[in-house]
N, C-alpha and C positions, 0 to 999 in steps of 0.2 A: 550607436557609437557616436561621439561627440566630434564635430567638425573642429580642425585645428584653428588655433586662434590667429587671426592677422597680426598679432603683436600685442604688447603690453604698453598701454598708455597712462601717463600721469597726467592728470587734469588738475592744476592748482585752481582753488577756488571751486572744487567740485560741488560744494554745498551752497554755493551762490546761485543767483537768478539763471545765470546761463548755464553754469555747471549742472544744474538740476535737470535740465532739458538735453544736455549735451550727453551726460553720462548714460542714460538708458538708450539713446540712439547709437552710440558705439558699441554699446553690448548687442543690441540688435543686428549691427552689421559685422559682428563677429570679433570684434576687439576685446581684449581682457583689461578691466580697469584696475589701475595700481592703487589699492586701497591700504594705505600704510597707517601704522599705529601712531607715528610721530606726527605732531601738529606743526605745520608750516608756519614760521613767523619769518616774514619778509626782512625784518629789522636784525634779524640774528643770523649770521652766516652760519653758524654751527647747526642750527636748526635746518637750514635749507639743505647743508650736506648730509644731514641724517636722513632726511626725506629722500632725497635723490639716491642715496646708497640703499635705503630699504626698497624703494620701487623697483630698481632694476629694470627701467622701462626702456622701450626702443623709440617711443614717440612721446613729445611733452607739448601739452597746450596749456599756455600759461594766461590764465584768466584772473587770477588773485590780483587784488589791488584796491586802491580807492577809486571809485568810478562816478562819485557824486560831483557834479562841477562846483556847487556852491559849498563844498565842504569847507568847514571854517579853520581848520588847522593845515595851513600851506606847507609848513614844515614836514608834517607827516605824509603830504602827499609826494614829495621828492623823497622821503626816507623809504617810503614802500614803492611808488611807482618806478622811481629812477634807480636809486642805490640798490633797493632791494632786487629789481629785475637784474641788473649788472652782477649782483652776487650770485644770483641764480644760474646765469650764463657761465660765470666764472667756475662754479661748481660742476657745472654739466661738462664743461671743457676737461675738467681735472678727473672727474669720476665717471663718466657715462660713454665709455668707448663705443658702445652698440647703437648709438642715435642715428634714426632714420629721418626724423624731422623734429623740428622745434618751432611751435607757432605761436607768436607773441601778438597779444590783442593790445593795439593801440587805439586810436580813436580819430574820427573826422574832425574833431574839434581842433586838431593841430592847424587846419586850414585857416582858421579864424574868419574874418570877413574878406572874402575873394570876389572879384568880379566875374570869375570862371563860372559858367553855367552850362552843362554840368561840371563839377569839380573832377578832374582826373589826377593820377599820381603825378603828373608833370607839374601841377600847381604848386607854385611855393608855398610851404608852410608858413604861417603867420599867428601863432598861437596868441591869443589875448586873455587867457586865465591860468592861474596856477595848475589848474587839473591839465590843461593842454599843454602847457610847457613842461610839466612833468613827464607826459607822455611822449613829447617830441625829444627831450633830452634823453629819455630811455631809447628811443630808436636810433638816435645818434650813436649813442654807446654800443647799442647792438651791432650796428654796422662793423665795429671793429672786431666782431667775431664772425663775420661773413666768411673768411677763410678758414674757419676751424670748425663750425657747427652748421649744420643744414636748416638755416633759418628763413622763416616767412613772417614777416610783419604785417597784420592786417589792420586796416583803418575802418571798423565798422561805423556806418552811419547810425542814427537813432533806431534802436529796435525796442520793440515792446511784447508783452505777452503776460500770460498767467503767473503769479508768483513774483512780480517786480515790486520792490518796495514803493510804498506811498509818497515818500518825498519826491519821487520822479514825477514829471508832469502827467502823462497819460494815465498812471494808476490813480493819481490823485484826482483827474476827471472823472475816471471810470467810478471810483468810490464814492463821489458826489451823485452820480446819477443812480447808482444802486441804492443809495440811503434816499434818493429824491429830495436832496438838500435843496432849499430854496434860493440859496446864494452860495457862489464860489469867488474867492479870491485869487486874482492871477497877476502875473507881470505884464510883459509886452504882450498884447493880443494879436499882434501883426507879424510875429516871426514866423518863418517858414523852415520845415524840417523835411527830411527823406526818412520816412519811417519803415521799417522791416518788421516782420514777425520774427521772434526769437527762433522759431522753428526753421526759418529760411536761413538763419545765421548758423545755427550749429550744423544745419546740413552743408553748409560751405566748410566748416572746420572739418567734419568727418571726411569730405571729398578731398580737402587739401592733404590730408594725411598720405593718400595714393598718388597724388601729383608729383611728377619728377621735379617740379619747380623748386628752386630754392634762392637765397641771396636776392628776395624780391619784397617790394612794399605794394600790398594790393587793397583797394578799396572794395567794401562790402556795401552796396547801395541798390535802391530800386530805380533812381532816376527820376522819381516823382516827388515833387514838393507839396507839402500839406500845410496849410495855416492853422493856427490855433483856433481861430474863428471858425474854419470850415470843420474842424475835428468836432467842436461843440454841436454844430449843426448836424453833423453826422450822428452824434449820440442822442441828440434831441429826436432825429427821425427814427432811430431804432427803439428807443425807450418811450416816445410820446411825452417826454418830461421836458419842461422848460425851465431853464436855470438862469438867474441873474448874475451875469459876469461883473465883477467889480475889481477894478485896477487897484493893486496896493502897491504904493510907491516903494515900499520895502522889498518887494519881490522883483522889481525892474533892475537888472545889473547894467551898470554903465559900459560893460565889455561885451554886452549881448551880441552874439552873431545874428544878423538879420535873416540870411537866407543860406542854408547848407544842403545842398542837393549834389549828389555824387554821380559818377559813371562807373559802372562795372565791368567795363569793356575788357580791360586787362585781366579782371578776375576769370571771366568766363573763357578766356584763353587758356587757363590753368585748369578749369573743373567743368568746363561746358555750360550749357544753358543754366541758368539759376532757377531754382523752383521757388517762386513768390507765391504767397498766400494772399488773398483779396483783402484789402484793408478792412473793409466793413466785416468780413468773418473773423478777422483778428479781434476787433471791438466787440463782436459778439460771444466770441470764445472767452473774453476778458469778464465780460458782463454777467455770464451765467457758468458760474464754476461747475456746474453738474452736467454741462452739455459740452460734448466734444464736436469742434468745428473744424 
């Protein structure tokens, strides 16, 4: 006899990088994924309403959006990330009375260049890119629904894993080492980021569904900064392959955030101790698609 479902979850962006890891995890933990025939288009309110009505979900995890910082169409970022998300919230407010939790994926990029180390939720946002601005504007508008919808806004720091698109930095590095390419062109070699394994991030999303917390903004971070040079060295040690790093000025952004490392102390009050995956194991998992690490 099948166990009763913990609830029905609508995951926007289910077929994306994060969603492909989150969907199976939620099903393993007893949730039912709302797989609807309608295709979600965040630029069309009627599409949003059709998906929500078909889903009949008690939980929503909103991952869909433009997530590449260097995306060239700034107008599209605001249309999708900001206006599209507010249209989603408006539709949920109108047509989804059974909602128990709405999780919105924002980004640590909203903090910009901060002197705080590590960065906490009390750090004032200072976005320096259209991507970050589109997400922060989304957050501000989402606050206007805090009194009507059970919303949690997450600010994940950089996360990586199998299946991430190559335009992103770590998959690009891994691809070059897998092919044993002699040269790689990069931007600023001295940036530092807080990298998580995608499996740790989706574990947080699953656990937040059961948390009573709402009307909050939460970092998802490891608290450890890693430089680009250090990661290349890690990949060299794992693979035994040495690669010539060449700086391409076209890849250096004027608004580049130098160091972005966060604190998850507030998050752990909501979900308990975070389950981190060792960074080297994550790199090995990405390098060897046939091996589970």
